[in-house]
N, C-alpha and C positions, 0 to 999 in steps of 0.2 A: 086525636081521633076519638069520636064519640063511640063508646063501647056498644051502645044500643043500635048503632047504624053501620058498624063495620061489617064488611063482607070480605071474602077471600080476594076478590078483584080489587076492592078499594085498599086492602092491606098491602098487596104486592105492587100495586100501581103500574102494572104492565111490565115490570122487571122480571127477569128470569128467576125461577124458584131458587136456584143456587146462589143468587145475589142477595136474597132476603134471608135465607136460612143457611146455617152452617150444616152441610150435608154429612159431616163426619159423624159416624155412629159413636155415641159415648158409652153405650152398653148393648149387650146382646144377651138376653135372658130367656130361659124357658118360662112360659107363663102357666099359671095354674089352669087346669082344665075343669075346675069346679065353678059352675055359674055363680056369680055374685061374690066370689072370693077376692081377697086382696093380694096384690103383688107388690113386693117391696124391692126397690131398685136402689143400689148404692151409686151415688154420683161421685165421680172422682174428685180429688182435691183440686186439680187444675181447673176443672169446670166450675166447682164451687167458688174458687178464688175469682174467676172471671165474673160470676154472678155478683159476688160481694163487692167487687171493685166497680161494677157498673159497665164493664167491657161488654158483657153479654146481658141482654135485656130480658131474657127468659129462656125457657126450655121448650122444645118441640118434641112431644112424645107421639111417635107415629109407628104403627105396625109395619113390619117389612114382609108380611105374608098374609095368608088368609086368616083373618081374625076379626071378630066382632067385639068392639070395646066401647064403653061409655065413660066419658069424663064429665063430671058435674061441675058447673060454674060455682064460683064462690058464693053467689047469691042463693043457690039452691038450698032450701030448708035452713035459711039464716046461717049459711056457712058450714053446717054440720056435715054436708056431703062433699064439700070442696076439697081440692087437693091439699095435702099437708107435707111440709118438709120437717123431718126430725133430724136434729143435730147431735152428734157425739163430740163433745168439746173436752180437750185436755187442758186443765188449769195449770198454768206454770207458776 
């Protein structure tokens, strides 16, 4: 799928929302009420494992209430404002 041309409709291809996205909530967190602030979310080990194994192709971050949020694409300002994953790794 060409990233430049994808739309919601072309992405789900007429299938029900729940068939495309896992509707299970992986976190529920109070968000900062300060405009422009960052929110840090811990992704559980099982979810990370599915991402690393390729079982899950990505994460859908969606507000469940009345909230205004902006997520920047990786291309925005040469990746400086794109989403980032930080890992804590235990070396064995």
